[in-house]
C-alpha positions in Angstrom: -40.7 -3.1 12.4 -37.3 -3.2 10.7 -34.4 -2.1 12.8 -31.3 -0.8 11.1 -28.2 -2.0 12.8 -25.5 0.8 13.1 -22.0 0.0 11.9 -19.9 -1.9 14.3 -17.0 0.3 15.5 -14.7 -2.7 16.0 -15.3 -3.8 12.3 -14.6 -0.3 11.0 -11.5 -0.1 13.1 -10.3 -3.5 11.8 -10.8 -2.4 8.3 -8.7 0.8 8.9 -6.0 -1.4 10.5 -6.0 -3.7 7.4 -5.7 -0.7 5.1 -2.7 0.7 7.1 -1.1 -2.7 7.0 -1.6 -2.9 3.3 -0.1 0.5 2.8 2.9 -0.5 4.8 3.2 -3.8 2.9 3.1 -1.9 -0.5 5.9 0.4 0.7 7.9 -2.6 1.8 7.4 -4.4 -1.5 8.5 -1.3 -3.4 11.7 -1.1 -1.3 12.4 -4.8 -2.0 11.7 -4.5 -5.7 14.2 -1.5 -6.0 17.0 -3.4 -4.4 18.3 -4.4 -7.8 18.8 -0.9 -9.3 20.3 0.2 -6.0 22.7 -2.7 -6.2 23.5 -1.6 -9.8 24.3 1.8 -8.5 26.6 0.4 -5.9 28.4 -1.9 -8.5 29.0 1.1 -10.8 30.1 3.6 -8.3 31.3 1.7 -5.2 29.3 4.2 -3.1 27.9 2.3 -0.1 25.9 5.1 1.5 22.8 4.9 -0.7 22.6 1.2 -0.4 22.9 1.4 3.4 20.1 4.0 3.5 17.9 1.8 1.3 18.5 -1.2 3.5 17.7 0.8 6.6 14.5 2.0 5.1 13.6 -1.6 4.1 14.2 -2.7 7.7 12.0 0.1 9.1 9.3 -0.8 6.6 9.4 -4.5 7.5 9.1 -3.6 11.2 6.1 -1.4 10.4 4.4 -4.3 8.7 5.2 -6.6 11.6 3.9 -4.0 14.1 1.0 -2.7 11.9 -1.5 -2.6 14.7 -1.9 1.0 16.0 1.6 2.2 15.9 2.6 5.6 14.6 5.4 4.0 12.6 2.9 1.8 10.7 0.3 4.5 10.4 2.6 7.1 8.8 5.1 4.9 7.0 4.4 6.0 3.4 4.8 9.7 4.4 7.7 9.1 6.8 9.7 7.4 4.1 8.4 9.5 1.2 11.2 12.2 1.1 13.9 9.6 1.4 12.3 7.4 -1.3 12.1 10.4 -3.6 15.7 11.6 -3.0 17.1 8.1 -3.6 15.5 8.0 -7.0 18.6 9.8 -8.4 20.6 6.6 -7.5 17.9 4.1 -8.5 17.5 5.7 -11.9 21.3 5.7 -12.5 21.6 2.1 -11.2 18.8 0.9 -13.5 20.7 2.3 -16.5 17.5 2.8 -18.6 17.7 5.3 -21.5 16.0 8.6 -20.7 12.8 9.1 -22.7 12.6 12.9 -23.0 12.6 12.7 -26.8 9.5 10.4 -26.8 7.7 12.6 -24.2 8.4 15.7 -26.3 6.7 14.0 -29.3 3.7 13.3 -27.1 3.8 17.0 -26.0 3.7 18.1 -29.6 0.6 16.0 -30.2 -1.3 17.1 -27.0 -0.4 20.8 -26.9 -0.1 23.3 -29.8 3.2 24.6 -28.3 5.6 23.5 -25.6 3.9 25.1 -22.5 6.9 24.6 -20.2 8.8 26.9 -22.5 6.1 29.3 -23.7 3.7 29.9 -20.8 6.0 32.0 -18.6 7.3 34.3 -21.4 3.7 34.8 -22.6 2.4 35.6 -19.1 5.4 37.3 -17.6 3.7 38.7 -14.5 5.6 38.8 -11.2 2.5 38.4 -9.1 1.2 35.5 -11.1 4.7 33.9 -11.1 5.0 34.2 -7.3 1.5 32.9 -6.7 2.0 29.8 -8.9 5.4 29.1 -7.3 3.9 29.5 -3.8 1.3 26.9 -4.8 4.1 24.6 -6.0 6.0 25.1 -2.8 2.9 24.2 -0.8 3.2 20.5 -1.8 4.3 19.2 1.5 1.5 21.1 3.3 -1.0 19.6 0.9 0.2 16.0 1.4 1.0 16.1 5.2 -1.4 18.5 6.8 -4.8 17.0 5.8 -3.9 13.4 7.0 -2.5 14.9 10.2 -5.8 16.7 10.9 -7.7 13.4 10.4 -5.2 11.6 12.6 -5.5 14.1 15.4 -9.3 14.1 15.2 -9.5 10.4 15.5 -10.8 10.0 11.9 -8.9 6.7 11.5 -10.9 5.3 8.6 -10.5 8.4 6.5 -6.8 8.6 7.5 -6.3 4.9 6.5 -7.9 5.4 3.1 -5.7 8.4 2.5 -2.5 6.6 3.4 -3.4 3.6 1.2 -4.0 5.9 -1.8 -0.7 7.7 -1.1 1.2 4.4 -0.9 -0.3 3.4 -4.2 0.4 6.7 -6.0 4.0 6.9 -4.8 4.7 3.3 -5.8 3.2 3.8 -9.2 5.2 7.0 -9.9 8.5 5.9 -8.4 8.5 2.5 -10.3 7.7 4.4 -13.5 10.8 6.6 -13.0 13.1 3.6 -12.6 11.9 1.9 -15.8 11.0 5.0 -17.8 13.1 8.0 -16.7 12.3 11.4 -18.0 14.5 14.3 -17.1 12.1 17.2 -17.7 12.8 20.7 -19.1 14.7 22.0 -16.1 17.5 19.5 -16.5 17.6 19.7 -20.3 17.3 23.4 -21.0 17.3 25.1 -17.6 14.6 26.9 -15.7 11.9 28.7 -17.7 12.1 32.4 -18.2 9.6 33.1 -15.4 9.7 36.4 -13.5 12.1 36.0 -10.6 10.9 36.8 -7.1 11.7 35.5 -3.6 9.3 32.6 -3.8 10.6 31.4 -7.2 14.2 31.8 -5.9 13.3 29.6 -2.8 11.7 27.0 -5.1 14.7 26.8 -7.3 17.0 26.4 -4.4 14.8 23.7 -3.0 14.8 21.8 -6.3 18.6 22.2 -6.5 19.0 20.4 -3.2 16.2 17.9 -3.3 15.1 17.0 -6.8 16.1 13.8 -8.6 16.9 13.6 -12.3 14.7 11.3 -14.3 11.5 11.9 -12.2 9.5 14.1 -14.5 6.9 11.7 -15.9 4.4 11.5 -14.4 4.6 14.4 -11.9 4.5 12.7 -8.5 3.9 16.2 -6.9 0.7 16.5 -8.9 -0.4 12.9 -8.5 0.0 12.9 -4.7 -1.7 16.3 -4.5 -4.6 15.0 -6.4 -4.9 12.1 -4.0 -4.7 14.5 -1.1 -7.5 16.7 -2.7 -9.8 13.8 -3.3 -9.3 12.4 0.2 -9.8 15.8 1.8 -12.9 16.5 -0.2 -14.4 13.3 1.0 -13.4 13.7 4.6 -13.8 17.5 5.2 -15.3 19.6 2.4 -13.8 22.9 3.8 -10.3 21.5 4.0 -10.8 19.8 0.6 -11.7 23.0 -1.2 -8.5 24.7 0.0 -6.4 21.7 -0.9 -8.0 21.4 -4.3 -7.4 25.1 -5.1 -3.7 24.8 -4.1 -3.5 21.6 -6.2 -4.8 23.5 -9.2 -2.1 26.2 -8.6 0.6 23.6 -8.1 -0.4 21.8 -11.4 -0.2 25.1 -13.3 3.0 26.1 -11.4 4.9 22.9 -12.4 4.5 23.8 -16.0 4.7 27.6 -15.8 8.0 27.3 -13.8 9.5 25.0 -16.4 9.8 22.0 -14.0 7.6 19.6 -16.0 6.3 19.1 -19.5 2.6 19.6 -20.0 2.1 15.9 -20.5 3.9 15.2 -17.2 1.2 17.2 -15.5 -1.6 15.4 -17.4 -0.1 12.1 -16.5 0.2 13.1 -12.9 -3.5 14.1 -12.8 -4.5 10.7 -14.3 -2.2 8.8 -12.0 -3.6 10.5 -8.9 -7.2 9.9 -9.9 -6.4 6.3 -10.8 -4.6 5.7 -7.5 -7.6 7.1 -5.5 -10.0 5.0 -7.6 -8.0 1.8 -7.0 -7.7 2.6 -3.2 -11.4 3.1 -3.0 -12.1 -0.2 -4.8 -9.8 -2.0 -2.5 -11.4 -0.4 0.5 -14.9 -1.3 -0.5 -14.3 -4.7 -2.0 -11.2 -6.3 -0.4 -11.1 -4.7 3.0 -14.7 -4.6 3.9 -15.7 -6.4 7.1 -18.0 -8.7 5.3 -15.3 -9.7 2.8 -12.9 -10.4 5.6 -15.4 -12.5 7.6 -16.3 -14.5 4.5 -12.6 -15.2 3.9 -12.0 -16.3 7.4 -15.0 -18.6 7.4 -13.7 -20.7 4.5 
C-alpha cells in the first residue's frame, strides 16, 4: 500500500523564511542601486535630508536581511519602507537627471486608444456618483496592499504571507527603477487634474496626491501594479477576500485614468507589471525556494 507523506511543516516554514529573506534582500539591493541618483540630488541641491533618510532606510533594510528569521522587521520590510521609497522618488528622479518621456508615452497612447482617456473619460461620463465611487476605489490603495497580508499574518498563514511579500518586493522594485531611468510625469502634472465632478472623496484624493505624490512616477502605475499583485495573492489565499480586493482593484484601475492621474497606457503597463511580478514570484517560489531545491543545493 502506498503511503502519501504529508508536507513537512519545518520545510514549509523554511521556504517561507527564505522568501522573506529574499524580499528583504531585493529591497536592500534597490536601496543600494539608487544611492547614485540620490547622491546626484545631493550634489545638485546641497540638501542632506533626503540622503540621510535614504541611508537610514538602507541601514534598516540591511539589518532586516541580517535578522531575517522570524522578525517583524524582516517580515514587513517592503511594506514598512514602501511609503518612504515612493516619496523619495521625487529626489531620485531629479538626481538621475533623465529626460521625461511624456511625449513618447502620449504617442503610445494614440496608438493604443482612439482618444486620450485621461482627458476624455471624465467629461464624457460626468456623473458625481460614478466619480466619487472611482475615487474611493483609488483611495483604497493602502487598504488593498496592507490589509490582506495583515490578515494572513495574523492567521499564521506564513507561506501565503511570504509569497505576497516577495511579489510586492518585486513589483515595487520594477516600478521604482523604471521611474528613475524612464520618468513620466503623467497628465496631472502636465495639464492639471481632469474635469471630473468634484465631491468630498475626489477633494480628499487631490489633497493626498498634492502632499504625497512624486513627479515622474506615472509609467507604469505602481498603484495598479501592486494592487494586481494584492488581488492575485488574495484570490489564491482566501477567495472571499480576493474577490473584494479584485473588485476594488478594477475600480482603482479605472479611477486612475478617470481622475486624470495616469495615461491609459500607464494603467495597461501597471496591469502587465503586476501580473508579471506575481508570475516571477510564483516561479521563484516553486523552483528556487522549494525544499527539494534547497536540499539538493546543500548536498553539493
